C-alpha positions in Angstrom: 125.4 164.1 94.7 125.4 160.4 95.8 124.0 158.0 93.3 120.6 156.7 94.4 120.5 153.1 95.5 119.3 150.5 93.1 117.5 147.2 93.6 115.9 144.6 91.4 112.9 146.3 89.6 109.5 145.2 90.7 108.2 143.7 87.4 104.4 144.3 87.5 102.2 147.3 88.3 100.3 145.4 91.0 103.4 144.8 93.0 104.4 148.5 92.6 101.0 149.6 93.8 101.2 147.3 96.8 104.6 148.7 97.7 103.4 152.3 97.3 100.3 151.8 99.5 102.5 150.2 102.2 105.2 152.9 101.8 107.6 150.0 101.7 111.2 151.1 102.3 112.5 147.8 100.9 111.1 148.9 97.5 113.1 152.1 97.4 115.5 152.0 94.5 113.5 149.4 92.6 111.2 152.1 91.0 109.9 155.6 91.5 106.4 157.0 91.0 105.5 160.4 89.5 102.4 162.5 90.0 101.2 164.4 87.0 99.4 167.1 88.9 102.5 168.1 90.9 105.2 167.3 88.4 107.3 165.5 90.9 108.5 162.0 91.3 109.0 160.1 94.7 110.5 157.0 96.2 107.9 154.3 97.2 108.3 155.1 100.9 107.6 158.8 100.5 105.4 160.1 103.4 103.6 162.5 101.2 99.8 162.4 100.8 98.7 159.6 98.4 97.9 160.8 94.9 94.9 159.8 92.9 95.7 156.6 90.9 94.8 158.2 87.6 97.5 160.8 88.2 100.3 158.3 89.0 102.9 156.8 86.6 105.7 154.4 87.4 109.3 154.6 86.2 112.1 152.2 86.5 114.7 154.9 87.5 115.1 158.5 88.4 116.6 159.2 85.0 113.5 157.8 83.3 111.2 160.0 85.4 113.3 163.1 84.7 113.3 162.2 81.0 109.5 162.2 81.2 109.6 165.8 82.6 109.3 165.2 86.3 111.5 166.7 89.1 112.6 164.9 92.3 110.5 165.3 95.4 112.2 167.6 98.0 110.7 165.6 100.9 111.9 162.0 100.1 114.8 163.0 97.8 114.5 160.0 95.5 117.6 161.0 93.5 119.8 160.9 96.6 120.9 158.1 98.9 118.2 156.9 101.2 118.3 157.3 105.0 119.7 153.8 105.4 122.6 154.6 103.1 123.2 158.0 104.8 123.3 156.3 108.2 125.7 153.6 106.8 128.0 156.3 105.4 128.0 158.2 108.7 128.9 155.0 110.6 131.6 154.2 108.1 133.2 157.6 108.7 133.2 156.9 112.5 134.6 153.4 112.0 137.4 154.7 109.8 138.3 157.1 112.6 138.4 154.2 115.1 140.5 152.1 112.7 143.0 155.0 112.2 143.7 155.7 115.8 145.5 153.7 118.4 143.4 155.1 121.3 139.7 154.9 120.6 138.1 158.4 120.2 135.5 159.4 122.7 131.8 159.4 121.7 131.7 163.1 121.0 134.6 162.9 118.5 132.9 159.9 116.8 129.6 161.7 116.6 131.2 164.8 115.1 133.0 162.6 112.5 129.6 161.1 111.6 127.9 164.5 111.5 125.3 163.5 114.1 124.4 164.4 117.6 125.9 162.3 120.4 122.6 160.5 121.3 121.5 160.0 117.7 124.9 158.7 116.7 125.0 156.1 119.4 121.6 154.8 118.4 122.4 154.8 114.6 125.8 153.1 115.2 124.2 150.3 117.2 121.4 149.8 114.6 123.8 149.6 111.7 126.6 147.5 113.2 124.7 145.6 115.9 127.2 146.7 118.6 128.0 149.9 120.5 130.9 152.2 119.4 132.8 151.1 122.5 132.3 147.4 121.7 133.4 148.0 118.1 136.5 149.8 119.2 137.3 147.0 121.6 136.9 144.4 118.9 139.1 146.3 116.4 141.8 146.8 119.0 141.7 143.1 120.0 141.9 142.3 116.3 145.1 144.3 115.9 146.5 142.4 118.8 145.7 139.1 117.1 147.3 140.3 113.9 150.4 141.6 115.7 151.0 138.7 118.0 152.8 136.6 115.4 155.3 139.3 114.5 155.8 141.3 117.7 158.9 140.7 119.8 156.7 139.9 122.8 153.1 139.7 123.8 153.4 142.9 125.8 154.8 144.7 122.7 151.8 143.6 120.7 149.4 144.8 123.3 151.0 148.3 123.5 151.3 148.6 119.7 147.5 147.8 119.4 146.7 150.7 121.8 146.3 149.0 125.1 147.5 151.2 128.0 147.3 148.3 130.4 147.9 144.7 129.4 145.6 143.5 132.2 142.6 144.8 130.4 143.3 142.7 127.3 144.2 139.6 129.3 140.8 139.7 131.0 139.0 139.3 127.6 141.7 137.3 125.8 140.1 133.9 126.0 136.8 135.1 124.6 138.6 136.8 121.7 141.4 134.4 120.9 140.1 131.1 122.3 143.4 130.7 124.2 146.0 132.7 126.0 147.7 135.5 124.0 151.1 133.8 124.3 149.7 130.5 123.0 148.0 132.3 120.1 151.2 134.2 119.2 153.1 130.9 119.1 150.6 129.2 116.7 148.8 127.4 119.5 152.0 126.5 121.5 151.1 125.0 124.9 147.4 125.0 124.0 145.9 121.5 124.4 143.6 120.5 121.6 142.0 117.1 121.6 140.8 115.6 118.3 139.4 112.5 116.8 138.6 111.2 113.3 135.6 109.1 112.6 133.4 107.8 109.8 130.0 109.3 109.1 127.5 109.1 106.2 129.1 112.1 104.6 132.6 110.6 104.6 135.0 111.4 107.4 134.5 113.9 110.2 137.3 115.4 112.3 136.2 116.8 115.7 138.6 119.0 117.7 138.1 120.8 121.0 139.9 123.1 123.4 139.0 123.2 127.1 136.3 125.7 126.2 134.5 123.6 123.7 134.4 122.2 120.1 136.6 124.4 117.9 136.5 122.5 114.6 134.1 120.1 112.9 135.6 119.3 109.5 134.1 117.1 106.8 136.0 115.3 104.0 137.0 112.1 102.3 140.7 112.0 103.3 141.5 111.9 107.0 145.1 113.1 106.3 143.8 116.2 104.6 141.5 117.0 107.5 144.3 116.5 110.0 146.6 118.8 108.0 143.9 121.4 108.0 143.8 121.3 111.8 147.6 121.4 112.1 147.7 124.4 109.8 145.3 126.3 112.1 147.4 125.5 115.2 150.9 124.5 114.0 152.4 124.5 117.5 149.4 123.3 119.6 149.6 120.2 121.7 147.4 118.0 119.5 146.5 114.6 121.0 143.8 112.0 120.6 140.8 112.2 122.8 139.9 109.9 125.7 136.7 107.9 126.3 134.9 111.1 127.3 136.0 112.8 124.1 134.8 109.9 122.0 131.3 110.5 123.5 131.5 114.1 122.3 132.5 112.9 118.9 129.5 110.6 118.8 127.3 113.6 119.6 128.8 115.5 116.6 128.3 112.5 114.3 124.7 112.4 115.5 124.3 116.0 114.5 125.7 115.3 111.1 123.3 112.5 110.6 120.4 114.6 111.8 121.3 118.2 111.1 117.8 119.5 112.0 118.4 118.5 115.6 119.1 121.3 118.2 122.8 121.9 118.6 123.6 120.9 122.2 127.4 121.2 122.1 129.9 123.4 124.0 131.5 125.5 121.2 134.7 127.5 121.1 133.7 129.7 118.2 136.6 132.2 118.0 136.6 134.4 114.8 136.5 138.1 114.4 133.7 140.3 115.7 132.1 140.4 112.3 132.4 136.7 111.7 130.8 136.0 115.0 127.8 138.2 114.1 127.4 136.4 110.8 127.7 133.0 112.4 125.1 133.9 115.0 122.8 134.9 112.2 123.3 131.5 110.6 122.4 129.8 113.8 119.0 131.6 113.7 118.1 130.2 110.3 115.5 127.5 111.1 116.3 124.0 110.1 114.7 123.0 106.8 114.9 126.5 105.4 117.5 128.6 103.6 118.5 132.2 103.4 120.5 134.1 100.8 123.7 135.9 101.5 121.9 139.2 101.0 119.3 138.2 103.6 122.0 137.3 106.1 123.7 140.7 105.4 120.4 142.4 106.1 119.8 140.4 109.2 123.1 141.7 110.8 122.2 145.3 109.7 124.8 145.5 107.0 122.9 145.0 103.6 126.0 146.1 101.6 128.2 143.4 103.1 127.1 140.5 101.0 130.6 139.5 99.9 131.9 139.8 103.4 129.1 137.6 104.6 130.1 135.0 102.0 133.7 135.1 103.2 132.6 134.6 106.8 130.5 131.6 105.8 133.6 130.2 104.0 135.7 130.8 107.2 133.4 128.7 109.3 135.2 125.7 110.8 132.2 124.2 112.6 130.3 122.3 110.0 126.6 121.8 110.8 126.9 123.3 114.3 127.1 126.7 112.6 124.8 125.9 109.6 126.4 127.7 106.7 124.9 125.0 104.5 121.6 126.8 104.9 122.9 129.8 102.9 122.2 129.9 99.2 122.7 132.3 96.3 120.0 134.9 95.4 118.6 132.5 92.7 118.4 129.6 95.1 121.4 127.8 93.7 123.8 126.0 96.0 127.3 127.3 96.0 130.3 128.1 98.0 130.2 125.3 100.6 133.6 124.6 102.0 133.0 120.8 102.2 131.5 120.4 98.8 128.1 121.1 97.1 127.1 117.4 97.3 127.3 117.5 101.1 125.5 120.8 101.3 122.6 119.3 99.2 122.6 116.2 101.3 122.4 118.2 104.6 119.5 120.3 103.3 117.7 117.2 102.0 118.0 115.6 105.5 116.5 118.7 107.1 113.4 118.6 104.9 112.8 114.9 104.7 
């Protein structure tokens, strides 16, 4: 039997009563309640008829309730994984099947692997992952191309090894997935034109780089040489060259955003990244200026509450400082941590947004 989910216990009885009256699913796992007249214990979200307050007792865990002589409710199954966890497990089985096959399985096969009907599976998959099974399979296949491009003997070989029956289908979506042509990506950015410029700002030095599609990097630091090496490491064979007067105007707009991080982001962006990273970064862009969110809250916002560490890694992989506001993400205790460009800059940006 799966272990029941756990959350931080709700410390006081008033909070527990409030969660019980609201049948709050978010409180599931933080406590259970038992009813003396029935001898059963339930999760807070149980749809059963409310019991009289004098017959209710609260317990921190299923084990504590059973030690007190109560048995689990057969309706809400407090000693088993909740519906959200069961849905996540079903989707995980389908994703594993997609990951293990070169040609994406059809919807019926994926639903069977998840143990759900075709219609229900499609709805659950989209709710849990934020994308359809077809979109997930396409993203994973494109990801395999990106991983194989640097080692395959040719671009075409990488496409076929990733499961594409026709290279034309991948080429149609390649710019959105890679930010440049497959051949350029395979060669470390060879033949890709990336303009860049370094400039001073109140947080030190800012490096701005852009492809023809938009800004692909906003890097902050104290040493211009370190920032430039960072850009070169990303695209070791790209055609890097200084920007012209029009590009300097773009740099000025970026500097203005750094100085006033609460301002709306009005920049063309070439975001790149994996499908998961893009979902995280889009969630970051929805955090209002002057506020913060925890890594756990971001994970819940993208429908993957268990992916807290993966969310943190996606924040760390963000190369567009301020434009994608990873500085607005904090630890569960509110402490500042994990900012790629230094905690002092993170604190400064947050202070500017609230002043």
